[in-house]
C-alpha positions in Angstrom: -76.2 36.4 -3.2 -78.0 33.1 -3.8 -76.0 29.8 -3.7 -72.7 31.7 -3.9 -69.2 31.1 -2.5 -66.9 34.0 -1.5 -63.3 32.9 -1.2 -61.0 35.1 0.8 -57.4 34.8 -0.4 -56.0 34.3 -3.9 -53.0 32.2 -3.1 -52.6 28.6 -4.3 -55.4 27.4 -2.0 -57.8 30.1 -2.8 -57.3 29.8 -6.6 -57.5 26.0 -6.3 -60.9 26.4 -4.5 -62.1 28.8 -7.1 -61.1 26.5 -10.0 -62.7 23.4 -8.4 -65.9 25.1 -7.5 -66.1 26.9 -10.8 -65.7 23.7 -12.7 -68.5 22.2 -10.5 -70.9 24.8 -11.8 -70.6 27.5 -9.1 -69.2 31.0 -9.9 -67.0 31.9 -6.9 -66.0 35.4 -6.1 -62.4 35.6 -4.9 -61.3 38.5 -2.7 -57.6 39.3 -2.5 -56.4 42.1 -0.3 -53.1 42.6 -2.3 -53.2 44.9 -5.3 -51.8 42.3 -7.7 -51.7 38.5 -8.0 -48.4 37.0 -6.8 -47.0 34.1 -4.9 -43.9 34.2 -2.6 -41.6 31.4 -1.7 -39.7 29.0 -3.9 -40.2 25.4 -4.9 -42.7 22.8 -3.8 -43.0 19.1 -4.3 -46.3 17.6 -5.4 -46.9 13.9 -4.9 -49.3 11.9 -7.1 -52.2 12.6 -4.6 -51.9 16.2 -5.7 -51.0 15.9 -9.4 -53.9 13.5 -9.9 -56.3 16.3 -8.9 -54.6 18.9 -11.0 -54.8 16.6 -14.0 -58.5 16.1 -13.4 -58.9 19.9 -13.5 -57.3 19.8 -17.0 -53.8 21.1 -16.0 -51.7 18.1 -17.2 -50.1 19.9 -20.1 -49.5 23.1 -18.1 -47.7 21.1 -15.5 -45.5 19.5 -18.1 -44.5 22.9 -19.4 -43.3 24.4 -16.1 -42.8 21.5 -13.7 -40.1 18.8 -13.4 -40.6 15.1 -12.9 -37.7 13.8 -10.8 -36.4 10.3 -11.3 -35.8 9.5 -7.6 -36.0 10.8 -4.1 -32.7 10.1 -2.4 -31.9 10.4 1.3 -28.2 11.2 2.1 -26.2 11.8 5.3 -25.1 15.4 5.6 -21.7 14.4 7.0 -20.7 11.3 5.2 -22.6 11.9 1.9 -23.7 8.3 1.9 -27.0 7.5 0.2 -29.2 6.0 2.9 -32.2 5.1 0.8 -33.8 5.7 -2.5 -37.5 6.0 -3.5 -38.1 5.6 -7.2 -40.4 8.3 -8.6 -40.9 8.8 -12.4 -42.5 5.8 -14.0 -43.0 4.0 -10.7 -45.2 6.9 -9.5 -47.3 6.6 -12.7 -47.5 2.8 -12.4 -48.2 2.6 -8.7 -50.4 5.7 -8.1 -51.6 6.7 -11.5 -50.1 10.2 -11.5 -46.6 11.8 -11.6 -44.5 13.2 -8.8 -43.7 16.8 -9.8 -41.5 19.6 -8.4 -42.5 23.1 -9.4 -41.9 26.7 -8.4 -44.7 28.1 -6.3 -45.1 31.1 -8.6 -45.5 28.7 -11.7 -48.2 26.7 -10.0 -50.0 29.9 -9.0 -49.8 31.2 -12.5 -51.1 27.9 -14.0 -54.2 28.1 -11.7 -54.7 31.8 -12.3 -54.5 31.4 -16.1 -56.9 28.5 -16.1 -59.4 30.5 -14.2 -59.0 33.6 -16.4 -59.2 31.7 -19.6 -62.4 29.9 -18.6 -64.0 32.8 -16.8 -65.5 30.5 -14.1 -64.7 32.8 -11.2 -64.6 36.5 -10.5 -61.3 37.8 -9.1 -61.1 41.0 -7.1 -57.9 42.6 -6.1 -57.4 45.2 -3.3 -60.4 43.8 -1.5 -60.1 43.1 2.2 -62.6 41.6 4.6 -62.4 43.3 8.0 -65.5 42.1 9.8 -68.5 39.8 9.3 -71.5 38.6 11.1 -73.6 35.4 10.6 -77.3 35.3 11.4 -80.4 33.6 10.1 -80.4 35.7 7.0 -76.8 34.9 5.9 -73.4 36.5 6.2 -72.9 40.3 6.4 -69.5 41.5 5.4 -67.7 44.8 6.0 -64.3 45.7 4.5 -62.4 47.9 2.1 -63.0 48.0 -1.7 -65.5 45.1 -1.6 -67.2 44.6 -5.0 -70.9 45.2 -5.1 -73.0 42.2 -4.2 -70.7 40.6 -1.8 -71.4 42.5 1.4 -74.5 40.4 2.1 -74.4 36.7 1.4 -77.8 35.0 1.7 -78.5 31.9 3.7 -77.8 29.9 0.5 -74.3 31.2 0.3 -71.0 30.6 2.1 -67.5 32.1 2.7 -64.3 30.2 2.5 -61.2 31.4 4.3 -58.1 30.6 2.2 -56.0 33.4 3.5 -53.0 31.5 4.8 -51.0 31.2 8.0 -52.0 34.6 9.3 -55.7 34.2 8.3 -58.0 37.0 9.3 -61.0 34.7 8.5 -60.0 32.0 10.9 -61.3 34.0 13.9 -64.8 33.6 12.7 -64.5 29.8 12.9 -62.3 29.1 16.0 -61.0 31.1 18.9 -58.2 33.4 17.6 -54.7 32.3 18.5 -51.3 33.1 17.0 -49.6 30.3 15.0 -47.1 28.2 16.9 -43.4 29.0 16.7 -41.5 25.8 16.0 -37.9 27.0 16.7 -36.9 26.0 13.2 -35.5 28.3 10.6 -35.6 27.5 6.8 -33.0 29.1 4.5 -34.3 29.2 1.0 -32.7 29.8 -2.4 -33.3 29.4 -6.1 -30.4 29.4 -8.5 -29.8 28.5 -12.1 -28.8 24.8 -12.5 -25.8 26.0 -14.6 -24.5 27.7 -11.4 -24.0 24.3 -9.8 -20.8 22.3 -10.4 -21.6 20.1 -13.4 -21.1 16.8 -11.6 -23.6 17.9 -8.9 -26.5 19.0 -11.2 -29.6 17.1 -10.1 -32.3 15.1 -11.8 -33.6 13.9 -8.4 -35.0 15.1 -5.1 -32.1 15.0 -2.6 -32.9 15.1 1.2 -29.8 15.4 3.3 -30.3 14.5 6.9 -28.0 15.3 9.8 -27.7 16.3 13.5 -30.2 19.1 14.1 -30.2 20.0 10.4 -31.4 18.8 7.0 -31.4 20.1 3.4 -33.8 19.5 0.5 -32.6 20.1 -3.1 -34.5 19.5 -6.3 -34.9 20.9 -9.9 -37.8 23.2 -10.8 -38.8 25.2 -13.9 -38.2 22.3 -16.3 -34.9 21.5 -14.6 -33.4 24.8 -15.4 -33.2 26.0 -11.7 -32.3 24.3 -8.5 -34.4 24.9 -5.4 -32.6 24.6 -2.1 -34.0 24.6 1.4 -31.9 24.1 4.6 -33.7 23.8 7.9 -31.8 24.4 11.2 -32.6 25.2 14.8 -32.7 29.0 15.2 -34.2 32.1 16.8 -37.0 33.6 14.7 -37.0 37.3 13.7 -38.9 39.7 15.9 -41.7 40.2 13.4 -43.0 36.8 12.3 -45.7 38.1 10.0 -42.9 39.5 7.7 -41.3 36.1 7.3 -39.1 36.6 4.2 -35.9 38.1 5.5 -32.4 38.3 4.1 -30.5 35.2 5.3 -27.0 35.3 6.6 -24.7 32.8 4.9 -22.2 32.7 7.8 -24.9 32.0 10.4 -26.2 29.1 8.2 -22.8 27.6 7.9 -22.3 27.7 11.7 -25.7 26.2 12.3 -25.0 23.3 9.9 -21.6 22.3 11.2 -19.4 20.0 9.1 -21.0 18.8 5.9 -20.0 16.5 3.0 -18.1 18.2 0.1 -21.0 17.6 -2.4 -23.5 19.4 -0.2 -21.0 22.1 0.7 -20.2 22.8 -3.0 -23.9 23.0 -3.9 -24.6 25.4 -1.0 -21.6 27.5 -2.0 -23.2 28.2 -5.4 -25.9 30.2 -3.6 -25.2 34.0 -3.7 -27.9 34.9 -1.1 -30.4 33.2 1.1 -33.9 34.1 2.2 -35.0 33.3 5.7 -38.2 31.7 6.7 -39.1 31.0 10.4 -41.3 27.9 10.5 -44.6 28.2 12.2 -47.5 25.8 12.4 -50.5 24.9 14.5 -51.2 21.7 16.5 -52.9 19.0 14.4 -56.6 19.4 14.0 -58.8 18.0 16.7 -62.0 17.8 14.8 -64.2 19.2 12.0 -65.2 22.1 14.2 -61.8 23.6 13.4 -62.5 23.7 9.6 -66.1 24.9 9.4 -68.7 26.8 11.4 -72.1 27.7 10.1 -71.7 29.1 6.6 -67.9 29.7 6.9 -65.2 27.2 6.1 -61.4 27.2 6.3 -59.0 25.8 3.7 -55.3 25.1 3.5 -53.0 27.0 5.9 -55.9 29.0 7.3 -57.1 25.8 8.8 -54.1 23.5 9.2 -50.6 25.1 8.6 -48.0 22.3 8.8 -44.3 21.9 8.8 -42.8 21.2 5.3 -41.3 17.8 6.2 -43.8 15.7 4.2 -43.9 18.3 1.4 -47.7 18.5 1.5 -48.7 22.0 2.6 -49.9 23.1 -0.8 -51.0 19.5 -1.5 -53.5 19.5 1.4 -54.9 22.8 0.3 -55.5 21.4 -3.2 -57.1 18.3 -1.7 -59.3 20.6 0.4 -60.4 22.5 -2.7 -61.4 19.4 -4.5 -63.5 18.1 -1.5 -65.0 21.6 -1.0 -66.4 21.4 -4.6 -67.7 17.9 -4.2 -69.5 18.8 -1.0 -70.8 22.1 -2.4 -72.7 20.5 -5.3 -74.9 18.6 -2.8 -77.7 21.0 -3.5 -80.1 18.6 -1.6 -78.4 19.7 1.7 -78.5 23.0 3.5 -75.3 25.1 3.2 -74.2 24.4 6.8 -74.5 20.6 6.2 -72.5 20.8 3.0 -69.6 22.6 4.8 -69.8 20.2 7.7 -69.5 17.4 5.2 -66.4 19.0 3.8 -64.9 19.5 7.2 -65.8 16.0 8.4 -64.2 14.5 5.3 -61.0 16.5 5.5 -60.0 17.1 9.1 -58.6 13.6 10.0 -56.4 13.4 6.9 -55.1 16.9 7.4 -54.4 16.1 11.1 -52.5 12.9 10.1 -50.4 14.8 7.6 -49.7 17.5 10.2 -48.6 14.9 12.8 -46.5 12.9 10.3 -44.8 16.2 9.2 -43.8 16.9 12.8 -42.5 13.3 13.2 -40.5 13.5 10.0 -38.7 16.6 11.1 -37.7 14.9 14.3 -36.4 11.9 12.4 -34.4 14.1 10.0 -32.6 15.8 12.9 -31.7 12.8 15.1 -28.4 12.9 16.8 -26.1 10.3 18.4 -27.1 6.6 18.5 -30.6 7.5 17.3 -29.1 9.0 14.2 -27.1 5.8 13.6 -30.2 3.7 14.1 -32.1 5.8 11.6 -29.4 5.4 9.0 -29.2 1.7 9.4 -33.0 1.3 9.2 -33.1 3.4 6.0 -30.3 1.3 4.4 -32.0 -2.0 5.3 -35.5 -1.1 4.4 -34.9 1.6 1.7 -37.9 2.2 -0.6 -40.6 0.6 1.6 -39.7 2.9 4.5 -39.6 6.0 2.3 -42.8 5.4 0.4 -46.1 6.7 1.9 -48.9 4.7 0.2 -51.6 6.0 2.6 -50.8 9.5 1.4 -50.0 9.1 -2.3 -53.0 6.8 -3.0 -55.5 9.2 -1.4 -57.5 11.0 -0.6 
């Protein structure tokens, strides 16, 4: 296949890459091992660095229909309920960064990307297609797998493969030495409930981040404000089988792990009938471009740089990756390997910075004792300047 891109994985990152490359004039082929398109998980936050890209792809109206634009991001203490700091979003995000801050359900974002691709026909999507082995040589990439569509088993020296197959990526081993993701020792309890299930006085129009000793909670509206997304992160022992991460959560265990909490937070959590459990895994921050591309194979999103969710940028970095991949790929004056190296060179340091900052944020959220008191005082004194992240939102 001449000048072609095969994308392994049809999650948010894979579809973003297909859309970006398709709009750049390529016709990617997307291989998804599942037998249907779907997205697991619950809500995600998208800063203006992400929504700016989605708008450029022609998705502004779609986002308005299914997303929610919160007014503020508020940090509160889990035990006292005190508001420690507030970051204005809404119009300030538009005025400062030129794009909105949006909260959205993962499945809605996935559907928006999928529908855009299917309406435009700019990529070929193949379900029930799994890559099992491949080999690079001077002639190109030779692929073996199950139910592969005709024409993708041999990619010429003018083609490339992109691994966008997530945390447990099978493609990753062809770029870097295979290792398992890192177990963080943190457990996320997730839930999605109708906003009408929440006591009326507690129904949110904002992102609320509750921080406390060894625990924090993030709550925000999704689906045009009709549902509330809740995530509570605590220290905990992961399940025995990490690759099957979505487990039924135990409400009593969560309450014990959280300890005493303010009545507002307790009442919102009490509205949740059942929790889903998510053991958090990541990888160390990237050390260089060699961890994102090798030869004619590149990695994107969680396949390259899975990160903790404490900067709300996991999906965002995958979307930024996709945009840069397309920009690099259209450099037809360069050999394929150089285009992918350009992509990796442009992306690795920013991804590493976000990975490192996400780790740091989690540590700050969970501070105890005098350090917790110092954090609270600093947030109350500095407020918005401390909570804003211009280097992130103004980029890439």
